[in-house]
C-alpha positions in Angstrom: -90.1 67.7 9.0 -92.6 64.6 9.6 -91.7 60.9 11.2 -91.9 57.8 9.2 -93.6 56.1 12.1 -95.9 56.3 15.1 -95.2 58.3 17.8 -92.7 60.8 18.7 -89.0 59.9 18.0 -88.1 60.7 21.4 -91.0 59.0 23.0 -89.2 56.1 23.9 -92.2 54.2 25.2 -94.1 54.4 22.4 -93.4 51.3 20.1 -92.0 51.1 17.2 -92.1 49.1 14.5 -89.1 47.2 13.4 -89.7 48.7 9.9 -90.2 51.7 11.4 -86.1 51.9 12.0 -85.1 50.6 9.1 -85.3 54.1 7.7 -82.0 55.8 8.2 -84.6 59.5 8.2 -85.8 57.9 11.5 -82.4 56.9 12.5 -81.0 60.2 12.4 -84.2 61.8 13.8 -83.6 59.5 16.8 -79.8 60.7 16.7 -80.4 64.0 16.5 -82.7 64.2 19.8 -79.9 62.4 21.7 -77.4 65.2 20.4 -80.1 67.4 21.7 -80.6 65.4 24.8 -76.5 65.3 25.7 -75.7 68.6 24.3 -73.4 66.9 21.5 -72.2 69.9 19.2 -69.6 68.3 17.4 -68.5 64.8 16.4 -65.5 64.5 18.9 -68.4 65.0 21.6 -70.1 61.5 21.1 -67.1 60.0 23.0 -69.1 61.1 25.9 -72.2 58.8 25.2 -71.9 55.3 25.8 -73.7 52.2 23.5 -75.4 51.1 27.1 -76.6 55.3 27.0 -78.3 54.8 23.4 -80.0 51.6 24.3 -81.2 52.6 27.7 -82.7 55.8 25.4 -84.6 53.6 23.1 -82.0 52.8 20.5 -81.3 49.2 20.7 -83.2 48.3 17.4 -81.1 51.1 15.8 -77.7 49.7 17.2 -78.6 46.0 16.2 -78.1 47.1 12.6 -74.5 48.0 12.9 -71.7 46.2 14.3 -70.8 49.2 16.6 -72.1 53.0 17.7 -69.3 54.3 15.7 -70.3 52.3 12.5 -73.6 53.4 13.0 -72.8 57.3 13.6 -70.2 56.9 10.2 -73.7 55.8 8.2 -76.3 58.0 10.0 -74.1 61.2 9.6 -71.7 60.3 6.5 -71.2 64.5 6.0 -69.2 64.0 9.1 -65.3 63.1 8.8 -65.2 60.5 11.7 -61.6 59.6 13.7 -62.4 56.1 15.7 -59.5 57.2 17.7 -61.9 60.0 18.9 -64.8 57.6 20.1 -62.9 54.1 19.9 -64.0 53.3 23.6 -67.6 53.4 22.1 -66.9 49.9 20.5 -68.5 46.9 22.3 -66.7 44.5 23.9 -65.2 41.9 21.2 -65.7 44.4 18.5 -61.9 44.4 17.7 -61.4 40.5 18.3 -62.6 40.4 14.4 -60.0 40.2 12.1 -61.4 42.1 9.4 -62.4 45.2 11.3 -58.5 44.8 12.5 -57.7 45.1 9.0 -60.0 47.9 8.5 -58.6 50.1 10.6 -54.7 49.4 9.7 -55.7 50.0 6.3 -57.1 53.7 6.9 -53.9 54.2 9.1 -51.8 52.9 6.3 -53.8 55.9 4.0 -53.2 58.5 6.6 -49.5 57.8 6.7 -48.9 56.6 3.4 -47.6 53.4 3.9 -47.7 51.7 0.4 -45.4 48.6 1.0 -44.8 46.1 3.5 -41.6 47.6 4.4 -43.0 51.0 5.2 -44.3 49.8 8.3 -40.8 50.1 9.7 -41.3 53.7 10.0 -44.1 53.3 12.3 -43.8 52.6 16.0 -45.9 51.0 18.5 -46.5 54.1 20.5 -47.8 56.0 17.2 -50.4 53.2 17.0 -51.1 53.3 20.6 -51.9 57.2 20.4 -54.1 56.5 17.5 -56.9 54.3 18.9 -55.0 50.7 18.4 -54.4 49.7 21.7 -57.4 47.3 21.9 -56.1 45.6 18.5 -52.4 45.8 19.6 -53.5 44.0 23.3 -54.2 40.8 21.2 -50.5 40.8 19.8 -47.4 39.9 21.1 -46.1 43.2 18.8 -46.9 45.1 16.1 -45.0 42.6 13.8 -47.1 39.8 14.8 -50.3 41.6 14.4 -49.2 42.7 10.5 -48.5 39.5 10.0 -52.2 37.9 10.9 -54.1 41.1 9.5 -52.0 40.7 6.4 -51.6 36.9 5.9 -51.0 37.6 2.1 -47.4 39.4 2.5 -43.9 38.1 3.3 -43.0 39.8 6.4 -39.4 39.9 7.1 -38.3 40.2 10.7 -34.9 41.9 9.4 -36.6 44.8 7.9 -39.3 45.0 10.3 -37.4 44.7 13.2 -37.5 47.9 14.5 -41.6 47.5 15.1 -40.8 44.3 17.4 -41.9 45.1 21.1 -39.3 44.8 23.6 -40.5 41.3 24.6 -41.2 40.0 21.4 -38.5 37.6 22.2 -39.8 36.6 25.5 -42.4 34.0 23.5 -40.6 31.0 22.4 -43.0 30.5 19.5 -41.7 34.2 18.0 -38.3 32.4 18.6 -38.8 29.0 16.9 -40.9 31.4 13.7 -37.5 33.1 13.5 -35.4 30.0 12.9 -38.0 28.3 11.0 -37.3 31.3 8.6 -33.9 30.9 9.0 -33.9 27.9 7.8 -35.2 28.3 4.8 -33.1 31.7 4.0 -29.7 29.7 4.6 -30.9 26.4 2.9 -30.6 24.2 6.4 -31.4 21.1 5.0 -29.9 19.1 8.2 -28.5 19.9 11.6 -25.1 20.0 10.7 -25.6 22.4 8.0 -26.5 25.2 11.1 -22.4 25.3 11.7 -22.2 27.3 8.3 -24.1 30.4 9.5 -21.9 32.9 10.8 -22.9 35.8 13.2 -22.9 38.3 11.0 -25.4 36.3 8.6 -27.7 36.0 11.6 -27.0 39.6 12.6 -28.0 40.6 9.2 -31.2 38.3 9.6 -32.4 40.0 12.1 -31.2 38.1 15.2 -29.2 40.5 16.9 -31.5 40.7 19.9 -31.4 36.3 20.0 -28.1 36.7 20.5 -28.2 39.4 23.6 -30.6 37.6 24.7 -29.1 33.8 24.4 -25.5 34.5 23.9 -25.2 32.3 21.0 -26.8 30.1 17.9 -26.3 27.0 19.8 -27.8 28.2 23.0 -30.3 29.4 21.0 -31.1 25.8 18.8 -30.8 23.9 22.0 -33.5 25.4 23.3 -35.9 25.7 20.0 -35.0 22.0 19.3 -34.0 20.4 22.7 -34.8 16.8 21.6 -32.0 17.2 19.0 -28.5 16.7 20.2 -25.8 19.4 19.3 -22.3 19.2 19.6 -21.0 22.6 21.1 -17.3 21.8 19.5 -18.9 22.1 15.8 -20.1 25.4 16.5 -16.7 26.6 18.0 -14.7 25.2 14.9 -13.7 27.3 11.8 -14.7 26.8 8.5 -11.3 26.3 6.0 -13.6 27.6 3.1 -14.6 31.1 5.0 -13.2 33.5 6.5 -16.5 34.5 8.5 -17.0 34.5 12.2 -18.6 31.7 13.7 -20.8 32.1 16.5 -20.2 29.8 19.7 
């Protein structure tokens, strides 16, 4: 078929107007020439092609209309089902720093795995997401839990119900420890420092703090680390309330 512009589509030395590359027909003809040049037979073969190769072969004005090579392929060849995992290496640097793109990836993952509500993410492992192409996203967060908090801020994420998706190193970050303690303050209606002695080992454990107790050995130690400027009385945490038969942490 005839090309809507000057010169041959594969002749990258012949200048093409900016208007010429706005035509998706011309974009497709160009990409077809790339397919022929590099023997691309099926969508997954594009993983062999880099963003820079397309630019070098004359596709700069096409690529600049899209956020990535992946986005260009999806638009130019809509008849194919594109898997971001298969060509994820083609995303340019900083592509996954965009929160909207991160959300698009997670939305698509959720659709594939029938994730309908926040608690459903407890069935998803960190490794599973890595295997489906999420590494460049997850590398930006200390855990999958933190990623979900940032990507879906409209939801209230409960560390208790989602603790299975917290990475092994999650509690090494003191910001995460502090966020958890702040949530516990709301959960247990902590209004003043002495109110913490009302919180039992079982309550703290049920709230998702088991790993913290294993790491720091007691709530007293955790509070000292999170709030170092406050004066904590260890004896208060060693006492038992007459109103409760709960096991106290000390």
